[in-house]
C-alpha positions in Angstrom: -66.2 2.5 28.0 -63.0 0.8 26.9 -60.9 2.8 24.4 -60.4 1.1 21.1 -57.1 -0.6 20.7 -54.6 1.3 18.8 -52.8 -0.5 16.0 -49.0 -0.8 16.4 -48.3 0.8 13.0 -50.5 3.8 14.0 -48.4 4.2 17.2 -45.2 4.1 15.1 -46.6 6.6 12.7 -47.6 8.9 15.5 -44.1 8.8 17.0 -42.5 9.6 13.6 -45.0 12.5 13.2 -44.0 13.9 16.6 -40.3 13.8 15.6 -41.1 15.4 12.2 -43.0 18.2 13.9 -40.2 18.9 16.4 -37.1 18.4 14.2 -38.0 17.8 10.6 -38.2 20.1 7.5 -41.5 21.3 6.1 -41.4 18.4 3.6 -40.9 15.9 6.5 -43.9 17.3 8.4 -46.2 17.3 5.4 -45.4 13.7 4.3 -45.8 12.4 7.9 -49.1 14.2 8.4 -50.5 12.7 5.2 -49.2 9.2 6.2 -50.6 9.6 9.7 -54.0 10.8 8.5 -54.3 7.8 6.2 -53.4 5.3 8.9 -55.9 7.0 11.3 -58.7 6.6 8.9 -57.8 3.0 8.1 -57.7 2.0 11.8 -60.7 1.2 14.0 -62.4 4.3 15.4 -60.5 6.2 12.6 -63.0 9.1 12.2 -62.7 10.1 15.9 -59.0 10.0 15.8 -58.8 11.9 12.5 -61.0 14.6 14.0 -58.6 15.1 16.9 -55.6 15.0 14.5 -57.3 17.5 12.2 -57.9 20.0 15.0 -54.4 19.8 16.5 -52.4 19.5 13.3 -49.7 22.3 13.2 -50.1 22.5 9.4 -53.0 24.2 7.6 -55.5 21.5 6.4 -58.4 22.0 4.0 -60.8 19.2 3.2 -62.3 19.3 -0.3 -65.2 17.3 -1.7 -64.9 15.4 -5.0 -66.3 18.4 -6.9 -63.5 20.7 -5.6 -65.7 22.6 -3.0 -64.2 23.3 0.4 -65.9 21.3 3.2 -63.7 22.1 6.1 -60.6 24.0 7.2 -58.7 23.4 10.4 -57.7 26.1 12.9 -54.1 26.2 11.7 -55.3 27.1 8.2 -57.6 29.8 9.4 -54.7 31.3 11.4 -52.4 31.1 8.3 -54.9 32.8 6.1 -56.0 35.2 8.8 -59.7 34.2 8.5 -61.9 34.8 11.4 -64.3 31.8 11.0 -64.5 28.6 9.0 -67.9 29.6 7.6 -66.2 32.2 5.4 -64.7 29.4 3.4 -67.3 26.7 3.3 -69.0 26.2 0.0 -66.3 28.0 -2.0 -64.1 26.3 -4.6 -60.7 25.3 -3.3 -58.8 26.9 -6.2 -60.2 30.3 -5.1 -57.7 30.2 -2.2 -55.0 31.2 -4.7 -53.9 34.8 -4.6 -53.4 35.3 -8.4 -54.8 33.7 -11.5 -51.6 31.8 -11.8 -51.9 30.5 -8.3 -55.5 29.5 -8.8 -54.6 27.6 -11.9 -51.9 25.7 -10.1 -54.3 24.8 -7.3 -56.9 23.5 -9.8 -54.2 21.3 -11.4 -53.1 19.9 -8.1 -56.6 19.0 -7.2 -57.0 17.3 -10.5 -53.8 15.3 -10.2 -54.6 14.2 -6.7 -50.9 14.0 -5.6 -48.7 17.0 -6.1 -46.3 19.3 -4.2 -46.1 23.0 -5.0 -43.0 24.6 -3.3 -44.0 28.2 -4.0 -47.7 29.1 -3.9 -49.4 32.4 -2.9 -52.8 32.2 -1.1 -55.1 35.0 -0.2 -54.4 36.3 3.3 -55.5 39.3 5.4 -54.4 42.0 5.6 -51.3 41.2 3.6 -53.3 40.3 0.5 -51.2 37.1 0.0 -49.1 34.6 1.9 -46.4 32.3 0.5 -47.0 28.6 1.3 -45.8 25.2 0.4 -48.7 23.0 -0.7 -49.0 19.2 -0.6 -52.2 17.9 -2.3 -53.3 14.3 -1.8 -56.5 12.3 -1.4 -58.1 10.4 1.5 -60.3 7.3 0.9 -64.1 7.5 1.1 -67.0 5.1 0.8 -67.8 5.9 -2.9 -65.0 8.2 -4.0 -61.7 9.8 -2.9 -61.7 13.1 -1.1 -58.9 15.7 -1.8 -57.0 17.0 1.2 -54.8 20.1 0.9 -51.9 20.6 3.4 -50.4 24.1 3.7 -47.0 24.9 5.2 -46.3 28.6 6.0 -43.1 29.6 4.2 -43.8 33.4 4.0 -41.4 34.5 6.7 -38.8 31.9 5.7 -38.9 33.1 2.1 -38.7 36.8 3.2 -35.7 35.9 5.4 -34.0 34.1 2.6 -34.6 37.0 0.3 -33.3 39.4 2.9 -30.2 37.4 3.5 -29.6 37.1 -0.3 -30.1 40.9 -0.6 -27.7 41.6 2.2 -25.1 39.3 0.8 -25.1 41.3 -2.5 -25.6 44.9 -1.2 -23.8 47.3 1.0 -25.7 47.9 4.2 -24.8 51.6 4.6 -25.7 52.9 1.1 -28.0 50.1 -0.1 -25.9 49.9 -3.3 -24.8 46.6 -4.8 -21.5 45.5 -3.3 -18.2 44.5 -5.0 -19.2 40.8 -5.5 -22.6 41.8 -7.0 -20.8 44.4 -9.2 -18.3 41.9 -10.6 -21.1 39.4 -11.3 -23.1 42.1 -13.1 -20.1 43.1 -15.1 -19.5 39.6 -16.2 -23.1 39.4 -17.3 -22.8 42.6 -19.3 -19.7 41.3 -21.1 -21.5 38.0 -21.9 -24.2 39.9 -23.7 -22.5 40.8 -27.0 -25.4 42.6 -28.6 -25.5 45.9 -26.8 -22.6 47.9 -28.2 -19.9 49.2 -25.9 -19.3 48.9 -22.2 -18.3 51.8 -20.0 -16.7 51.5 -16.6 -16.1 54.3 -14.1 -14.1 53.8 -10.9 -14.6 56.7 -8.5 -12.8 57.4 -5.2 -13.5 60.2 -2.7 -10.5 62.4 -2.2 -9.1 62.5 1.3 -12.1 60.7 2.8 -10.1 59.5 5.8 -9.9 63.2 6.8 -13.7 63.5 6.9 -13.9 60.4 9.0 -11.2 61.4 11.4 -12.1 65.1 11.5 -15.9 64.9 11.8 -16.5 61.3 13.0 -18.1 58.2 11.5 -21.6 59.5 11.8 -21.0 62.4 9.5 -18.7 60.3 7.3 -21.5 57.7 6.8 -23.9 60.5 5.9 -21.5 61.8 3.3 -21.1 58.2 1.8 -24.9 57.9 1.6 -25.0 61.3 -0.1 -22.3 60.2 -2.6 -24.4 57.1 -3.3 -27.5 59.2 -3.9 -25.6 61.5 -6.2 -24.3 58.6 -8.3 -27.8 57.1 -8.6 -29.3 60.4 -9.7 -26.6 61.2 -12.2 -26.3 57.8 -13.8 -30.0 56.6 -13.6 -30.9 58.2 -17.0 -28.1 56.3 -18.6 -29.2 53.1 -16.8 -25.9 52.9 -15.1 -25.3 50.1 -12.6 -23.9 51.8 -9.5 -22.1 49.9 -6.7 -20.0 50.6 -3.6 -16.9 48.5 -3.9 -15.1 49.3 -0.6 -14.7 52.2 1.9 -15.0 55.4 -0.2 -14.6 53.6 -3.5 -17.6 53.4 -6.0 -18.1 52.0 -9.5 -20.5 52.4 -12.3 -21.0 50.1 -15.3 -22.9 51.2 -18.4 -23.9 49.5 -21.7 -25.0 50.8 -25.1 -23.8 53.0 -27.9 -21.5 54.8 -25.6 -19.1 57.6 -26.5 -16.2 58.5 -24.1 -17.3 62.1 -24.2 -20.8 61.2 -22.9 -19.3 59.2 -20.0 -16.9 62.0 -19.2 -19.9 64.5 -19.1 -21.6 62.3 -16.5 -18.5 62.0 -14.4 -18.0 65.8 -14.5 -21.6 66.3 -13.5 -21.0 63.9 -10.6 -17.8 65.7 -9.4 -19.7 69.1 -9.6 -22.7 67.7 -7.6 -20.4 66.2 -5.0 -18.8 69.6 -4.3 -22.2 70.8 -3.0 -22.2 70.5 0.8 -24.0 67.7 2.6 -25.3 69.0 5.9 -24.8 67.0 9.0 -25.1 68.4 12.6 -25.2 71.9 11.0 -22.0 71.3 9.2 -21.9 71.6 5.3 -19.4 69.0 4.0 -18.5 69.1 0.4 -16.2 66.5 -1.1 -14.3 66.0 -4.3 -13.7 62.8 -6.2 -11.2 61.3 -8.7 -12.4 59.0 -11.4 -10.9 56.5 -13.8 -12.9 55.9 -17.0 -12.9 53.1 -19.5 -15.0 52.7 -22.7 -14.4 49.4 -24.6 -15.9 47.5 -27.4 -17.9 44.3 -26.8 -16.9 41.7 -27.8 -13.2 42.3 -27.1 -13.3 43.6 -23.5 -12.2 41.1 -20.9 -13.5 41.3 -17.3 -10.2 41.4 -15.4 -8.5 43.7 -18.0 -11.4 46.1 -17.9 -11.2 46.4 -14.1 -7.4 46.7 -14.2 -7.7 49.5 -16.8 -10.2 51.4 -14.6 -8.0 51.1 -11.6 -4.9 52.4 -13.5 -6.9 55.3 -14.8 -8.2 56.1 -11.3 -4.6 56.0 -9.9 -3.5 58.4 -12.6 -6.3 60.7 -11.8 -5.3 60.7 -8.1 -1.8 61.6 -9.0 -3.0 64.7 -10.9 -4.7 66.0 -7.7 -8.2 66.3 -6.4 -11.4 66.4 -8.5 -9.7 64.9 -11.6 -10.7 62.3 -14.1 -8.7 60.2 -16.6 -10.0 58.2 -19.6 -8.0 55.0 -20.2 -5.9 55.1 -23.3 -4.6 51.8 -24.8 -1.4 53.7 -25.6 -0.9 54.5 -22.0 1.6 51.6 -21.7 4.0 53.8 -23.6 3.2 56.7 -21.4 3.8 54.6 -18.3 7.3 53.7 -19.6 8.0 57.4 -20.2 6.9 58.2 -16.6 9.1 55.5 -15.2 12.1 56.9 -17.2 11.3 60.3 -15.8 11.2 58.9 -12.2 14.6 57.2 -12.8 16.1 60.6 -13.9 15.2 62.5 -10.7 18.4 61.6 -8.8 20.6 62.8 -11.7 18.5 65.9 -12.2 19.1 66.8 -8.5 22.8 66.2 -8.8 23.1 68.3 -12.0 21.2 71.2 -10.5 18.2 70.9 -12.8 15.9 70.9 -9.8 15.8 74.4 -8.2 13.8 76.2 -5.6 11.3 78.9 -6.7 9.2 81.3 -4.7 5.7 82.7 -4.7 4.4 85.4 -2.3 1.6 85.1 0.3 0.0 88.5 0.5 -2.4 90.1 2.9 -5.8 90.9 1.5 -7.4 92.9 0.1 -4.8 95.1 -1.4 -1.8 92.7 -1.5 0.6 95.4 -0.3 1.9 93.4 2.6 3.8 90.1 2.1 3.5 87.7 5.0 5.8 85.0 3.6 7.1 83.4 0.4 6.2 79.9 -0.3 9.2 77.8 -1.5 8.6 75.0 -4.0 10.7 72.8 -6.3 10.8 73.3 -10.0 12.5 70.8 -12.5 14.0 72.5 -15.5 13.9 69.4 -17.6 16.0 69.5 -20.8 13.2 68.2 -23.1 10.0 68.5 -21.1 10.4 72.1 -20.0 9.5 73.3 -16.5 7.9 70.7 -14.3 6.2 71.7 -11.0 6.8 69.6 -7.9 3.3 68.0 -8.0 4.2 66.6 -11.4 7.2 64.5 -10.1 6.7 64.1 -6.3 4.5 61.0 -6.9 7.2 59.6 -9.2 9.9 60.3 -6.6 8.0 58.1 -4.1 8.5 55.1 -6.4 12.3 55.6 -6.5 12.8 56.6 -2.9 13.8 60.2 -3.9 11.1 62.1 -2.0 13.1 62.7 1.2 16.3 63.8 -0.7 14.1 66.3 -2.6 12.5 67.5 0.6 15.9 68.0 2.2 17.1 69.9 -0.9 14.0 72.1 -0.6 14.5 72.8 3.1 18.2 73.5 2.8 17.9 76.0 -0.2 14.9 77.7 1.3 16.7 78.3 4.6 19.7 79.6 2.8 17.5 82.1 1.0 15.9 83.1 4.3 19.3 83.6 5.9 20.4 85.8 3.0 17.2 87.9 3.3 17.6 88.1 7.0 21.1 89.5 6.6 20.0 92.0 4.0 16.6 93.1 5.3 16.8 92.3 9.0 14.0 90.9 11.1 11.4 92.5 8.8 12.3 90.1 6.1 9.4 87.8 5.1 9.1 84.3 6.4 9.9 81.4 4.2 7.2 78.8 4.0 7.7 75.4 2.5 5.2 72.6 1.9 6.7 69.3 2.9 6.4 66.4 0.4 4.4 63.8 2.2 7.0 61.1 2.5 9.3 63.6 4.2 6.5 65.0 6.4 5.8 61.5 7.9 9.5 60.6 8.2 10.5 59.7 11.8 13.6 61.9 11.5 11.7 65.1 10.5 12.5 67.0 13.7 16.2 66.1 13.5 16.4 67.1 9.8 14.7 70.5 10.5 17.0 71.3 13.5 20.1 70.3 11.5 19.2 72.6 8.6 18.3 75.5 10.9 21.7 75.2 12.7 23.5 75.0 9.3 21.8 78.2 8.1 22.3 80.0 11.4 18.6 80.6 11.8 16.2 80.4 14.8 13.2 78.1 14.6 10.8 81.1 14.5 12.2 82.0 11.1 10.7 78.9 9.5 7.1 78.1 8.6 6.2 74.6 7.5 3.1 73.6 5.6 1.7 70.1 5.1 -1.5 68.6 3.7 -4.1 67.1 5.9 -3.6 63.6 4.5 0.0 63.7 5.9 -1.4 64.2 9.4 -3.3 60.9 9.4 -1.0 58.8 7.1 -0.5 55.5 8.9 3.1 55.2 7.8 4.3 57.9 10.2 3.4 60.4 13.0 3.5 63.9 11.7 1.3 65.1 14.6 4.0 64.0 17.1 6.7 65.7 15.1 4.7 69.0 14.9 4.4 69.0 18.7 8.2 68.9 19.0 8.7 71.5 16.3 6.1 73.9 17.8 7.9 73.7 21.2 11.1 74.7 19.4 9.2 77.7 17.8 8.7 76.5 14.3 5.3 77.7 12.9 3.0 75.4 11.1 0.2 76.0 8.6 -2.2 73.2 7.5 -3.3 73.0 3.8 -6.9 72.0 3.7 -9.7 71.4 1.2 -12.7 71.9 3.4 -14.3 71.9 6.9 -13.5 68.2 7.8 -9.8 68.8 7.5 -10.1 72.0 9.6 -11.6 69.9 12.3 -8.4 67.8 12.5 -6.8 70.7 14.4 -8.9 70.5 17.6 -9.4 66.7 17.1 -5.6 66.1 17.3 -4.5 69.3 19.2 -2.4 70.4 16.2 -0.4 73.6 16.8 -1.6 75.4 13.6 -2.3 79.1 13.9 -3.3 79.2 10.3 -4.7 77.2 7.4 -4.5 77.6 3.6 -7.5 76.6 1.5 -6.8 74.8 -1.8 -8.6 72.9 -4.5 -12.3 73.1 -5.5 -13.4 75.1 -2.5 -11.3 78.0 -3.9 -11.5 77.3 -7.6 -15.3 77.5 -7.7 -15.1 81.1 -6.5 -13.1 82.1 -9.5 -16.2 82.1 -11.7 -18.0 85.4 -12.3 -21.2 83.9 -11.0 -19.8 82.0 -8.0 -22.7 80.0 -6.5 -24.2 81.0 -3.2 -23.6 77.6 -1.7 -19.9 77.9 -2.4 -19.8 81.3 -0.6 -21.6 79.8 2.3 -19.2 76.9 2.4 -16.2 79.2 2.8 -17.9 81.5 5.2 -19.0 78.6 7.5 -15.4 77.4 7.4 -14.0 80.8 8.3 -16.4 81.2 11.2 -15.4 77.8 12.6 -11.7 78.8 12.2 -12.3 82.1 14.0 -13.8 80.0 16.9 -10.5 78.1 17.0 -8.4 81.3 16.8 -7.1 80.2 13.4 -6.4 82.5 10.4 -7.5 81.4 6.9 -5.7 81.9 3.7 -6.2 80.6 0.2 -4.0 79.1 -2.6 -4.8 79.3 -6.3 -6.3 82.8 -6.4 -6.3 83.9 -10.1 -7.8 87.4 -10.0 -8.2 90.5 -7.9 -11.9 90.0 -8.1 -11.6 86.5 -6.6 -9.2 87.9 -3.9 -11.8 90.6 -2.9 -14.6 88.0 -2.8 -12.5 85.8 -0.5 -11.6 88.7 1.7 -15.3 89.5 2.0 -15.8 86.0 3.3 -13.1 86.3 5.9 -10.0 85.0 4.1 -7.0 87.2 5.1 -4.1 85.8 3.0 -3.9 84.8 -0.6 -1.4 83.2 -3.1 -1.9 82.4 -6.7 -1.3 83.4 -10.3 -2.6 86.9 -9.8 0.7 87.5 -8.0 4.2 86.7 -9.3 5.0 83.0 -9.1 7.8 80.6 -9.7 10.5 83.2 -9.1 14.1 82.2 -8.5 15.8 83.3 -5.3 17.5 86.2 -7.0 14.3 87.3 -8.8 12.4 87.0 -5.5 15.0 89.0 -3.7 14.6 92.0 -6.1 10.8 91.8 -5.6 11.2 91.5 -1.8 13.6 94.5 -1.9 10.8 96.7 -3.3 8.5 95.8 -0.4 10.9 95.8 2.6 13.4 98.4 3.6 17.0 97.2 4.0 18.0 96.4 7.6 
């Protein structure tokens, strides 16, 4: 039998349908399918051709009678709805395909209208319960009436992909927290809503996190970051705080409501306390400390950029104060900043006038403190109006004026002069002088030359000097202290690393650092000063000591405030201590009298 002749416009429609299926969008495919179906039915032999089209169509097609009852569904729709056989649909009303009452109402309205496109419709599907689709509803001509036809384009996976991409663009992939862009947008929204009282902003930074990353590796560091994120969520969730990871080890929290600064401070203190509890990774308990800048401002009145700048300034001040500190932004701080800058500018004159002197504090052997291993040398500024300022109160200021290295040289020279004096008086039994290098001097490329020159000037051998430095100085990108320590160790200079926890201890084997001893400082020691020192804090120190013993490294501790704390540390394996329970900030002459009571004259 001769095939019926195909009309030219039907051929053209078929070609355009093929292009739409291969290259077009969902809307292109749907409109071309409808056009093609109409042309097929209008051509000679249309029913046969429509039957073929209906079976092979890539979109789901459901044919509905004038009363809204489903009469047929093609294989593509059965696959989309995960229906095993067409019989399960036949005789049911078309609007029942909707997954919810809202979807069913939308379907009924589309059938009533005859021509409608619904971009987001959920239909019932197995076993997912629902499936997102794009619906085009139209009608096909019949002998007595027009028959609705429903065209379904699967958009479920596309929608999920879009939502995933959108989520990823606004969230940090490691912690799952909102990222910096999301946080700033949220903050702007909070500021735009002027009916919810005050706004609170907390900027939080992990102290010395680079040490964790370099000492224990990225896997452990990532686990610590996830732990920090979890802690922030848990602490700030009751206050409905919006927590975000801004960058690296920097986090932020935004709060709204009738906030009091004291309430926000309480949450920050709780966070700092929780973070000190160790996170265990590969059998290692890693506790961290954090510094925080806090701002509480009235709305309206607070501006987005000014609020962020205030939080950043407060965080910077907290970092200057040391580890595990927080600072609440004070609008009067501008005057305080000017005072600090004046103080920084006065350092050079104070050094020249002899206001900055070297003082000493003993390092004693535990538990009875009868043996002095060394005396730690530090700078003290006898300011004419501010009183005695410790070095940690002005070292950061010295960095802004380029005075750190001159201060470090002064410390080194005067300490070695004192050691030479004691050496002459007490002989080789005189205690060592230990000095902690200010960071800018520690990373200076000329450190080795400076140390050798001052040793020669004092007439001392390298073995008479003990240098200390913090772990952050070792990995400061501005210099290479590790290389300098290698040269100094070959000369015979001893080195002790000041650490705050196990990750910093791991820098010793990681970088082959010649450090026979370490000194603990900060929260890891402070928490043991309490009468009811927590068990986890004791385990933390004991685990660190055991790891140090494996390396052949002795462990000491700064900041010991009582004999009870000293005995507790000794029980955990700490062998040397320094702190306020021993004489501190003695001048060279005062220290010499004290040393003379301990050491016989040579």
